[in-house]
Backbone as ProteinMPNN parsed JSONL, in Angstrom:
{"seq_chain_A": "XXXXXXXXXXXXXXXXXXXXXXXXXXXXXXXXXXXXXXXXXXXXXXXXXXXXXXXXXXXXXXXXXXXXXXXXXXXXXXXXXXXXXXXXXXXXXXXXXXXXXXXXXXXXXXXXXXXXXXXXXXXXXXXXXXXXXXXXXXXXXXXXXXXXXXXXXXXXXXXXXXXXXXXXXXXXXXXXXXXXXXXXXXXX", "coords_chain_A": {"N_chain_A": [[6.782, -22.034, 12.985], [8.296, -19.176, 11.111], [8.34, -15.679, 11.636], [6.546, -13.622, 9.439], [8.325, -11.59, 7.112], [9.408, -8.324, 5.894], [11.272, -8.108, 2.942], [13.508, -6.924, 0.372], [13.875, -8.505, -1.911], [11.385, -9.816, -1.992], [9.14, -8.384, -1.891], [6.675, -6.054, -2.626], [4.738, -3.22, -3.746], [1.595, -1.982, -3.192], [-0.65, -0.004, -4.154], [-3.719, 0.963, -3.205], [-6.492, 2.653, -4.68], [-6.205, 5.484, -4.172], [-7.475, 8.079, -4.686], [-8.919, 11.06, -6.15], [-11.609, 11.94, -5.601], [-12.244, 10.978, -3.098], [-11.074, 12.745, -1.227], [-12.025, 14.839, 0.075], [-13.66, 13.251, 2.187], [-12.287, 11.383, 3.882], [-11.105, 11.201, 6.759], [-8.052, 12.693, 7.826], [-6.928, 12.826, 5.678], [-4.833, 14.152, 4.092], [-2.388, 13.579, 5.43], [-2.357, 10.754, 5.038], [-2.23, 10.585, 2.184], [0.219, 11.702, 1.824], [2.007, 10.127, 3.321], [1.473, 7.809, 2.096], [2.555, 8.447, -0.568], [5.287, 8.801, 0.046], [5.916, 6.453, 0.808], [5.808, 5.219, -1.895], [7.863, 6.462, -3.009], [9.817, 5.601, -1.679], [9.528, 2.774, -2.253], [10.474, 2.965, -4.884], [13.01, 4.083, -4.641], [14.193, 1.766, -3.353], [13.612, -0.179, -5.63], [11.478, -1.454, -5.722], [8.728, -3.364, -7.179], [5.756, -1.492, -8.171], [2.376, -1.228, -7.866], [-0.611, 0.057, -8.718], [-4.107, 0.637, -8.017], [-7.372, 1.578, -9.222], [-10.414, 2.395, -8.307], [-13.396, 2.558, -10.089], [-12.72, 5.075, -11.884], [-14.014, 6.772, -13.601], [-16.125, 7.889, -12.049], [-14.912, 8.462, -9.8], [-12.576, 9.631, -9.907], [-9.028, 10.178, -10.951], [-5.972, 8.425, -9.729], [-4.266, 10.465, -7.179], [-2.372, 13.321, -7.923], [-0.124, 13.221, -6.413], [0.744, 10.865, -5.743], [0.957, 9.561, -8.354], [3.386, 11.257, -8.903], [5.096, 10.175, -7.555], [6.007, 7.731, -8.58], [7.759, 5.469, -10.861], [7.646, 6.375, -14.206], [5.177, 4.852, -16.159], [4.173, 2.773, -14.38], [2.207, 0.249, -13.405], [-1.485, 1.094, -13.709], [-4.354, -0.102, -12.729], [-7.489, -0.214, -13.475], [-10.907, -0.804, -11.718], [-13.942, -2.41, -10.908], [-14.872, -3.912, -8.973], [-14.382, -4.554, -5.456], [-12.213, -5.675, -4.173], [-8.639, -5.098, -5.084], [-7.563, -7.456, -6.086], [-7.851, -8.272, -8.897], [-8.209, -10.25, -11.874], [-6.132, -8.946, -13.807], [-4.468, -7.524, -11.999], [-3.745, -9.868, -10.422], [-2.409, -11.32, -12.302], [-0.244, -9.434, -12.535], [0.834, -9.48, -10.312], [1.931, -12.164, -10.171], [3.755, -12.078, -12.055], [5.764, -10.619, -11.004], [6.974, -12.41, -9.094], [6.724, -12.234, -6.434], [6.215, -12.409, -3.097], [5.173, -10.939, -1.159], [3.199, -8.47, -0.068], [3.228, -5.052, 0.327], [0.819, -2.746, 1.333], [-1.009, 0.096, 0.761], [-3.67, 2.643, 1.145], [-7.349, 3.295, 0.435], [-10.575, 2.338, 0.853], [-10.244, 1.322, 4.207], [-11.991, -0.536, 5.109], [-13.34, -1.844, 3.137], [-12.177, -1.573, 0.124], [-9.497, -2.138, 0.694], [-9.675, -4.109, 3.056], [-11.01, -6.365, 1.542], [-8.97, -6.758, -0.56], [-6.712, -7.581, 1.178], [-7.735, -9.76, 2.284], [-8.117, -11.442, -0.108], [-5.726, -11.496, -0.995], [-4.242, -12.916, 1.011], [-5.753, -15.254, 0.921], [-4.642, -16.147, -1.337], [-2.066, -17.282, -0.692], [-0.443, -15.127, -0.522], [1.601, -12.845, 1.43], [-0.036, -9.977, 2.898], [1.441, -6.679, 4.197], [0.117, -4.319, 6.177], [0.27, -1.041, 6.012], [-0.546, 0.905, 8.339], [-0.574, 3.68, 8.798], [-0.725, 4.688, 6.338], [-3.335, 4.104, 5.442], [-6.606, 4.522, 5.215], [-10.142, 5.478, 5.776], [-13.532, 6.389, 5.538], [-15.374, 5.942, 7.103], [-14.676, 6.057, 10.312], [-15.192, 4.263, 12.623], [-15.519, 1.863, 11.46], [-12.832, 0.82, 10.806], [-11.113, -0.16, 12.79], [-12.339, -2.841, 13.351], [-12.01, -3.827, 10.83], [-9.365, -3.942, 10.186], [-8.532, -5.656, 12.262], [-9.846, -7.919, 11.364], [-8.449, -8.253, 8.933], [-5.721, -8.693, 10.152], [-6.317, -11.243, 11.549], [-6.877, -12.928, 9.58], [-4.447, -13.239, 8.401], [-3.038, -11.007, 7.704], [-0.432, -8.273, 7.949], [-0.105, -5.897, 10.193], [1.46, -2.877, 10.079], [3.72, 0.212, 10.272], [4.818, 3.015, 8.196], [6.969, 3.861, 8.575], [8.318, 1.905, 10.016], [8.091, -0.083, 8.071], [9.695, 0.681, 5.975], [12.197, 0.814, 7.191], [12.406, -2.081, 8.004], [12.546, -3.145, 5.133], [15.235, -1.91, 4.508], [16.956, -3.032, 6.511], [19.574, -2.588, 7.73], [21.826, 0.089, 8.626], [23.766, 0.319, 7.099], [23.011, -0.184, 4.469], [23.188, 0.765, 1.173], [21.143, 2.389, 0.19], [20.154, 3.518, 2.383], [20.567, 6.495, 3.159], [19.179, 7.974, 1.685], [16.559, 7.009, 1.844], [16.267, 7.667, 4.735], [16.048, 10.473, 4.247], [13.489, 10.446, 3.209], [11.634, 9.503, 5.243], [11.914, 11.427, 7.151], [9.769, 13.231, 6.369], [7.308, 12.113, 7.234], [3.882, 12.056, 8.326], [1.551, 12.408, 11.078], [-1.982, 11.715, 11.093]], "CA_chain_A": [[6.795, -20.979, 11.849], [9.002, -17.87, 11.284], [7.416, -14.543, 11.448], [6.632, -12.974, 8.212], [9.415, -10.6, 7.427], [9.754, -7.608, 4.427], [12.596, -8.315, 2.417], [13.241, -6.291, -0.831], [13.882, -9.129, -3.046], [10.207, -10.459, -2.135], [8.275, -7.393, -1.589], [6.071, -5.094, -3.952], [3.957, -2.234, -3.014], [0.186, -2.117, -3.858], [-1.379, 1.382, -3.685], [-5.235, 0.844, -3.571], [-7.621, 3.536, -4.852], [-6.062, 6.644, -3.535], [-8.398, 9.011, -5.792], [-9.28, 12.439, -5.857], [-12.993, 12.412, -4.966], [-12.154, 10.655, -1.607], [-10.285, 13.891, -0.433], [-13.253, 15.233, 1.183], [-14.314, 12.277, 2.858], [-11.355, 10.552, 4.414], [-10.445, 11.96, 7.854], [-6.675, 12.593, 8.101], [-6.401, 12.739, 4.173], [-3.354, 15.034, 3.922], [-1.362, 12.665, 5.941], [-2.587, 9.334, 4.348], [-1.53, 10.51, 1.066], [1.572, 12.108, 2.197], [2.83, 8.689, 3.882], [1.674, 6.78, 0.782], [3.617, 8.962, -1.328], [6.641, 8.45, 0.639], [6.201, 4.606, 0.418], [5.999, 5.158, -3.32], [9.199, 6.89, -3.311], [10.574, 4.408, -0.857], [9.452, 1.553, -3.226], [11.245, 3.647, -6.01], [14.456, 4.042, -4.251], [14.74, 0.347, -3.284], [13.642, -0.778, -6.749], [10.453, -2.511, -5.516], [7.681, -3.052, -7.905], [4.629, -0.692, -7.451], [0.912, -1.506, -8.616], [-1.642, 1.074, -8.63], [-5.42, 0.493, -8.627], [-8.078, 2.757, -9.169], [-11.953, 2.062, -8.104], [-14.301, 3.106, -10.999], [-12.313, 6.213, -11.97], [-14.988, 7.95, -14.342], [-16.732, 8.348, -11.031], [-14.104, 8.971, -8.306], [-11.311, 10.275, -10.489], [-7.861, 9.414, -11.153], [-4.974, 8.492, -8.6], [-3.963, 11.851, -6.88], [-0.846, 13.391, -8.577], [1.074, 13.179, -5.156], [1.163, 9.377, -5.872], [1.678, 9.206, -9.658], [4.407, 11.889, -9.098], [6.283, 9.434, -6.631], [6.076, 6.339, -9.023], [8.492, 5.786, -11.967], [6.556, 6.257, -15.458], [5.034, 3.361, -16.711], [3.921, 1.906, -13.377], [0.989, -0.084, -13.948], [-2.303, 1.452, -12.939], [-5.404, -1.113, -13.082], [-9.079, 0.194, -12.93], [-11.547, -1.948, -11.347], [-15.322, -1.93, -10.325], [-14.742, -5.098, -7.945], [-13.865, -3.728, -4.453], [-11.186, -6.186, -4.172], [-8.025, -5.09, -5.778], [-7.024, -8.543, -6.685], [-8.417, -8.639, -9.899], [-7.262, -11.097, -12.684], [-5.093, -8.276, -14.034], [-3.585, -7.57, -10.844], [-3.043, -11.065, -9.847], [-1.447, -11.753, -13.286], [0.821, -8.532, -12.629], [1.608, -9.828, -9.02], [2.53, -13.258, -10.326], [4.756, -11.817, -13.053], [6.836, -10.229, -10.253], [7.372, -13.343, -8.423], [6.973, -11.653, -5.291], [4.841, -13.071, -2.199], [4.848, -10.206, 0.085], [2.58, -7.045, -0.609], [2.877, -3.942, 1.065], [-0.391, -2.148, 1.292], [-1.482, 1.29, 1.44], [-4.921, 3.105, 0.491], [-8.487, 3.303, 0.917], [-10.961, 2.248, 2.242], [-9.676, 0.334, 5.047], [-13.011, -1.625, 5.541], [-13.911, -2.242, 1.719], [-11.258, -2.243, -0.754], [-8.226, -2.843, 1.482], [-10.025, -5.24, 3.481], [-11.158, -7.371, 0.467], [-7.853, -7.152, -1.181], [-6.067, -8.291, 1.937], [-8.252, -11.314, 2.388], [-7.905, -12.025, -1.135], [-4.084, -11.81, -0.832], [-3.879, -14.127, 1.986], [-6.199, -16.611, 0.291], [-3.837, -16.82, -2.454], [-0.852, -17.62, -0.16], [0.475, -13.928, -0.432], [1.599, -12.082, 2.871], [-0.027, -8.662, 3.014], [1.789, -5.924, 5.151], [-0.605, -3.26, 5.988], [1.012, 0.249, 6.328], [-1.696, 1.599, 8.814], [-0.482, 5.326, 8.651], [-1.222, 5.112, 4.95], [-4.515, 3.48, 5.119], [-7.832, 5.049, 6.047], [-11.553, 5.26, 5.627], [-14.705, 7.294, 5.652], [-16.146, 5.716, 8.276], [-13.445, 5.597, 11.177], [-15.689, 3.264, 13.664], [-15.238, 0.664, 10.674], [-11.478, 0.859, 10.605], [-10.539, -1.089, 13.74], [-12.932, -4.227, 13.188], [-11.538, -4.231, 9.418], [-7.702, -4.128, 10.632], [-8.642, -6.96, 13.24], [-10.221, -9.227, 10.547], [-7.365, -8.811, 8.159], [-4.936, -9.149, 10.964], [-6.725, -12.578, 11.985], [-6.512, -13.529, 8.405], [-2.825, -13.312, 8.197], [-2.241, -9.613, 7.264], [0.675, -7.927, 9.432], [0.108, -4.77, 10.55], [2.965, -2.111, 10.158], [3.645, 1.518, 9.761], [5.199, 3.09, 6.993], [8.57, 3.96, 8.942], [8.583, 0.389, 10.362], [8.146, -1.108, 6.652], [10.689, 1.13, 5.256], [13.439, 0.268, 7.851], [12.647, -3.446, 7.876], [13.056, -3.448, 4.056], [16.379, -1.834, 4.595], [17.53, -4.096, 7.283], [20.745, -2.162, 8.036], [22.001, 1.288, 8.409], [24.806, 0.331, 5.948], [22.241, -0.328, 3.274], [23.342, 1.955, 0.334], [20.072, 3.443, 0.073], [19.554, 4.326, 3.603], [20.446, 8.018, 3.53], [18.075, 8.512, 0.5], [15.308, 6.612, 2.629], [16.179, 8.586, 5.937], [15.605, 11.786, 4.149], [12.125, 10.34, 2.941], [11.158, 9.211, 6.355], [11.657, 12.519, 7.859], [8.565, 13.883, 5.918], [6.022, 11.111, 7.456], [3.018, 12.747, 9.124], [0.682, 11.719, 11.574], [-3.011, 11.989, 10.85]], "C_chain_A": [[7.561, -19.809, 11.93], [7.892, -16.645, 11.143], [7.757, -13.953, 10.178], [7.738, -11.561, 8.469], [9.183, -9.467, 6.053], [11.039, -7.92, 4.101], [12.46, -7.774, 1.159], [13.222, -7.088, -1.928], [12.559, -10.069, -3.151], [8.934, -9.599, -2.023], [7.922, -6.377, -2.681], [5.214, -4.224, -3.137], [2.78, -1.949, -4.096], [-0.491, -0.893, -3.227], [-2.828, 1.365, -3.998], [-5.881, 2.23, -3.308], [-7.599, 4.938, -4.257], [-6.492, 7.613, -4.493], [-8.682, 10.136, -5.215], [-10.575, 12.66, -5.247], [-13.01, 11.84, -3.63], [-11.723, 11.832, -0.547], [-10.994, 14.432, 0.693], [-13.849, 14.507, 2.297], [-13.625, 11.588, 3.899], [-10.744, 11.479, 5.557], [-8.988, 11.805, 7.842], [-5.975, 12.268, 6.548], [-5.065, 13.036, 3.785], [-2.271, 14.122, 4.3], [-1.225, 11.069, 5.469], [-1.976, 9.521, 2.991], [-0.135, 10.916, 1.132], [2.433, 11.003, 2.554], [2.685, 7.795, 2.462], [2.766, 7.41, -0.162], [5.057, 8.68, -1.212], [6.918, 7.051, 0.517], [6.453, 4.374, -0.964], [7.479, 5.563, -3.602], [10.215, 5.961, -2.729], [10.863, 3.272, -1.77], [10.392, 2.006, -4.38], [12.749, 3.437, -5.855], [14.894, 2.657, -4.05], [14.411, -0.666, -4.538], [12.627, -2.015, -6.766], [9.393, -2.24, -6.732], [6.586, -2.367, -7.493], [3.322, -1.008, -8.745], [0.057, -0.679, -8.129], [-3.017, 0.604, -8.812], [-6.286, 1.613, -8.636], [-9.643, 2.089, -9.197], [-12.845, 3.011, -8.9], [-13.818, 4.96, -11.19], [-13.16, 7.216, -12.616], [-15.734, 8.564, -13.216], [-15.971, 8.978, -9.679], [-12.751, 9.677, -8.648], [-10.26, 9.593, -10.356], [-6.868, 9.573, -9.673], [-4.668, 10.086, -8.514], [-2.504, 11.912, -7.408], [0.288, 13.285, -7.475], [1.472, 11.629, -5.306], [1.804, 9.08, -7.04], [3.039, 9.971, -9.713], [5.382, 11.135, -8.414], [6.615, 8.168, -7.09], [6.863, 6.487, -10.355], [7.372, 5.807, -13.121], [6.553, 5.249, -15.798], [4.604, 2.486, -15.507], [2.631, 1.726, -13.983], [-0.254, 0.316, -12.765], [-3.68, 0.597, -13.604], [-6.676, -0.394, -12.372], [-9.851, -1.093, -12.737], [-12.997, -1.145, -11.162], [-15.27, -3.047, -9.041], [-14.074, -4.145, -6.923], [-12.458, -4.331, -4.149], [-10.17, -5.863, -5.331], [-7.499, -6.379, -6.616], [-7.825, -9.162, -7.848], [-7.78, -9.781, -10.963], [-6.281, -10.357, -13.207], [-4.083, -8.158, -13.077], [-2.895, -8.887, -10.425], [-2.071, -11.681, -11.08], [-0.206, -10.799, -12.996], [1.773, -8.908, -11.456], [2.596, -10.991, -9.298], [3.816, -12.963, -11.032], [5.899, -11.154, -12.165], [7.507, -11.05, -9.476], [7.747, -13.183, -7.038], [5.966, -12.009, -4.409], [4.549, -12.024, -1.245], [4.348, -8.998, -0.838], [2.575, -6.188, 0.436], [1.696, -3.365, 0.586], [-0.691, -0.84, 1.766], [-2.583, 1.701, 0.759], [-5.991, 3.175, 1.094], [-9.437, 2.322, 0.185], [-10.693, 1.234, 3.035], [-10.749, -0.99, 4.943], [-13.73, -1.887, 4.445], [-12.763, -2.419, 1.167], [-9.961, -2.823, -0.191], [-8.542, -4.066, 2.048], [-10.238, -6.621, 2.522], [-10.061, -7.594, -0.015], [-6.951, -7.778, -0.16], [-6.291, -9.67, 2.231], [-8.169, -12.053, 1.305], [-6.413, -12.543, -1.194], [-3.756, -13.031, -0.166], [-4.534, -15.317, 1.359], [-5.586, -17.239, -0.722], [-2.347, -16.859, -2.063], [0.149, -16.321, -0.141], [0.398, -13.263, 1.095], [1.261, -10.562, 2.724], [0.54, -7.82, 4.335], [0.879, -4.733, 5.06], [0.159, -1.679, 6.435], [-0.277, 1.202, 6.852], [-1.716, 2.999, 8.952], [-0.981, 5.773, 7.315], [-2.332, 4.371, 4.588], [-5.391, 4.106, 5.655], [-9.25, 4.841, 5.378], [-12.323, 6.222, 6.014], [-15.254, 7.298, 6.693], [-15.072, 5.356, 9.591], [-13.902, 4.46, 12.277], [-15.483, 1.732, 12.805], [-14.01, 0.194, 10.769], [-10.948, -0.323, 11.568], [-11.113, -2.576, 13.379], [-12.255, -4.754, 11.835], [-10.138, -4.565, 9.57], [-7.885, -5.412, 11.476], [-8.811, -8.196, 12.214], [-9.016, -9.552, 9.515], [-6.05, -9.65, 9.008], [-5.213, -10.826, 11.258], [-6.654, -13.239, 10.813], [-4.976, -14.115, 7.849], [-1.938, -12.112, 7.728], [-1.363, -9.018, 8.326], [0.575, -6.406, 9.495], [1.555, -3.839, 10.619], [2.964, -0.605, 9.868], [4.443, 1.8, 8.489], [6.901, 3.319, 7.3], [9.194, 2.698, 9.182], [9.091, -0.363, 8.973], [9.502, -0.728, 5.987], [12.057, 0.764, 5.847], [13.671, -1.106, 7.924], [12.977, -3.692, 6.36], [14.796, -3.02, 4.018], [17.452, -2.61, 5.237], [18.699, -3.556, 8.049], [20.867, -0.669, 7.685], [23.188, 1.351, 7.546], [24.348, 0.086, 4.573], [22.714, 0.791, 2.342], [22.433, 2.746, -0.07], [19.48, 4.127, 1.357], [19.548, 5.744, 3.762], [19.283, 8.44, 2.576], [16.663, 8.302, 1.133], [15.054, 7.559, 4.006], [15.655, 9.81, 5.359], [14.099, 11.7, 3.668], [11.273, 10.278, 4.161], [10.974, 10.601, 7.267], [10.314, 13.333, 7.448], [7.12, 13.073, 6.343], [5.589, 12.326, 8.269], [2.033, 11.829, 10.117], [-0.504, 12.266, 11.162], [-3.815, 12.541, 11.713]], "O_chain_A": [[7.488, -19.304, 13.05], [6.79, -16.755, 10.607], [8.912, -13.767, 9.795], [7.922, -10.838, 9.449], [8.678, -10.034, 5.084], [11.902, -8.0, 4.975], [11.38, -8.001, 0.613], [12.673, -6.662, -2.944], [12.454, -10.911, -4.042], [7.811, -10.102, -2.063], [8.739, -5.941, -3.492], [4.991, -4.473, -1.952], [2.866, -1.763, -5.31], [-0.817, -0.797, -2.043], [-3.155, 1.775, -5.112], [-5.895, 2.844, -2.241], [-8.616, 5.53, -3.896], [-5.577, 7.979, -5.23], [-8.72, 10.302, -3.995], [-10.678, 13.539, -4.391], [-13.918, 12.277, -2.924], [-11.975, 11.834, 0.658], [-10.678, 14.477, 1.883], [-14.453, 15.059, 3.217], [-14.299, 11.171, 4.841], [-9.974, 12.399, 5.28], [-8.625, 10.629, 7.848], [-4.915, 11.694, 6.296], [-4.302, 12.249, 3.226], [-1.321, 13.916, 3.544], [-0.214, 10.371, 5.54], [-1.2, 8.645, 2.609], [0.659, 10.348, 0.382], [3.571, 10.955, 2.087], [3.619, 7.23, 1.892], [3.792, 6.785, -0.43], [5.838, 8.398, -2.121], [7.998, 6.57, 0.174], [7.208, 3.465, -1.309], [8.167, 4.941, -4.411], [11.274, 5.643, -3.27], [11.98, 2.842, -2.059], [11.154, 1.119, -4.764], [13.515, 2.848, -6.616], [15.964, 2.328, -4.561], [14.851, -1.816, -4.518], [12.702, -3.075, -7.389], [9.219, -1.113, -7.194], [6.304, -2.577, -6.314], [3.357, -1.004, -9.975], [-0.04, -0.691, -6.902], [-3.184, 0.079, -9.913], [-5.925, 2.629, -8.042], [-9.962, 1.32, -10.104], [-13.055, 4.147, -8.474], [-14.47, 5.888, -10.713], [-13.093, 8.397, -12.277], [-16.02, 9.755, -13.339], [-16.406, 9.75, -8.824], [-11.998, 10.187, -7.818], [-10.277, 8.513, -9.767], [-6.943, 10.456, -8.818], [-4.773, 10.849, -9.474], [-1.669, 11.008, -7.397], [1.485, 13.275, -7.76], [2.593, 11.282, -4.933], [2.897, 8.514, -7.074], [3.892, 9.498, -10.465], [6.559, 11.408, -8.65], [7.324, 7.423, -6.413], [6.698, 7.529, -10.99], [6.281, 5.273, -12.921], [7.558, 4.541, -15.871], [4.722, 1.283, -15.739], [2.024, 2.49, -14.734], [-0.232, 0.087, -11.555], [-3.968, 0.665, -14.799], [-6.845, -0.102, -11.188], [-9.634, -2.157, -13.316], [-13.243, 0.06, -11.211], [-15.857, -2.644, -8.037], [-13.383, -3.183, -7.258], [-11.551, -3.543, -3.879], [-10.509, -6.184, -6.47], [-7.053, -6.231, -7.754], [-8.349, -10.276, -7.819], [-6.644, -10.14, -10.655], [-5.229, -10.996, -13.193], [-2.953, -8.613, -13.253], [-1.701, -8.969, -10.137], [-1.116, -12.416, -10.83], [0.897, -11.308, -13.196], [2.997, -8.78, -11.442], [3.756, -10.991, -8.886], [4.863, -13.51, -10.682], [7.023, -11.169, -12.666], [8.602, -10.674, -9.06], [8.706, -13.717, -6.481], [4.809, -11.96, -4.826], [3.615, -12.237, -0.472], [4.816, -8.621, -1.913], [1.963, -6.488, 1.46], [1.492, -3.459, -0.624], [-0.669, -0.572, 2.967], [-2.673, 1.196, -0.36], [-5.925, 3.142, 2.323], [-9.162, 1.667, -0.821], [-10.907, 0.115, 2.568], [-10.41, -2.157, 4.748], [-14.897, -2.207, 4.673], [-12.12, -3.39, 1.566], [-9.465, -3.87, -0.606], [-7.909, -5.072, 1.728], [-9.71, -7.707, 2.759], [-9.834, -8.804, -0.042], [-6.278, -8.676, -0.666], [-5.446, -10.55, 2.396], [-8.133, -13.275, 1.452], [-6.032, -13.698, -1.389], [-3.135, -13.98, -0.646], [-3.885, -16.36, 1.271], [-5.744, -18.409, -1.072], [-1.47, -16.55, -2.869], [1.33, -16.424, 0.19], [-0.625, -13.185, 1.776], [2.206, -9.827, 2.434], [0.174, -8.191, 5.45], [0.814, -4.127, 3.99], [0.556, -1.64, 7.599], [-0.888, 2.0, 6.142], [-2.778, 3.565, 9.211], [-1.51, 6.862, 7.089], [-2.379, 3.951, 3.432], [-5.108, 4.414, 6.812], [-9.382, 4.025, 4.466], [-11.881, 6.998, 6.861], [-15.642, 8.299, 7.294], [-14.743, 4.174, 9.69], [-13.015, 3.777, 12.788], [-15.324, 0.664, 13.396], [-13.972, -1.035, 10.833], [-10.411, -1.323, 11.093], [-10.287, -3.454, 13.129], [-11.971, -5.946, 11.714], [-9.758, -5.586, 8.998], [-7.107, -6.304, 11.136], [-8.112, -9.209, 12.217], [-8.628, -10.691, 9.251], [-5.544, -10.736, 8.725], [-4.257, -11.595, 11.166], [-6.291, -14.402, 10.986], [-4.616, -15.068, 7.157], [-0.736, -12.074, 7.464], [-1.571, -9.27, 9.512], [1.288, -5.753, 8.733], [2.566, -4.22, 11.209], [2.058, -0.226, 9.125], [4.722, 0.855, 7.751], [7.825, 3.048, 6.533], [10.293, 2.364, 8.741], [10.124, -1.013, 8.811], [10.29, -1.56, 5.537], [12.98, 0.438, 5.101], [14.827, -1.531, 7.926], [13.818, -4.584, 6.242], [15.574, -3.825, 3.504], [18.559, -2.839, 4.75], [18.86, -4.102, 9.14], [20.254, -0.157, 6.748], [23.619, 2.468, 7.26], [25.12, 0.126, 3.615], [22.599, 1.908, 2.849], [22.73, 3.781, -0.668], [18.615, 5.002, 1.405], [18.654, 6.274, 4.421], [18.513, 9.334, 2.93], [15.758, 9.131, 1.038], [13.974, 8.065, 4.309], [14.716, 10.294, 5.991], [13.436, 12.737, 3.69], [10.235, 10.939, 4.179], [9.99, 10.777, 7.986], [9.842, 14.089, 8.297], [6.03, 13.371, 5.856], [6.277, 13.231, 8.742], [1.822, 10.641, 9.872], [-0.36, 13.424, 10.771], [-4.966, 12.831, 11.387]]}, "name": "protein", "num_of_chains": 1, "seq": "XXXXXXXXXXXXXXXXXXXXXXXXXXXXXXXXXXXXXXXXXXXXXXXXXXXXXXXXXXXXXXXXXXXXXXXXXXXXXXXXXXXXXXXXXXXXXXXXXXXXXXXXXXXXXXXXXXXXXXXXXXXXXXXXXXXXXXXXXXXXXXXXXXXXXXXXXXXXXXXXXXXXXXXXXXXXXXXXXXXXXXXXXXXX"}
């Protein structure tokens, strides 16, 4: 069986619950938001569909402006109370794209990201986890969650690696634009 790969024609970006109320609780918050925004700008540059979810926004606030400013107007934002982002509405939106590879960033690694990745794999999709754009309020919970997702079929990656894999070649017409984006990546 061939190794899962990120390909522009089969990939979309799912941004899970990067909301204002989490800002004070997630270690490395600034780097996580920065890297997720770079992923959003790269997805826009490469014309990948982007879907955003928000966990109970009345209590947790809206998606942070760094993310909403990095995606095209009209990018779908789905609200939810389930921990998994694979709600019926999101599932319909994913199916409508015809894409089977889901690049995932967001929070929290051990709750919403975990349950989303497990649901994505159970529906035959391949989640790629941008580990430098995923975090959680309980750092000891993150490694077991990442291990569980990987065991279930999710593929760990980094933002830089994911963008370069999508490009595939320095001759890609969007390479220089993406190169400028990745220069802004930050370490948590």
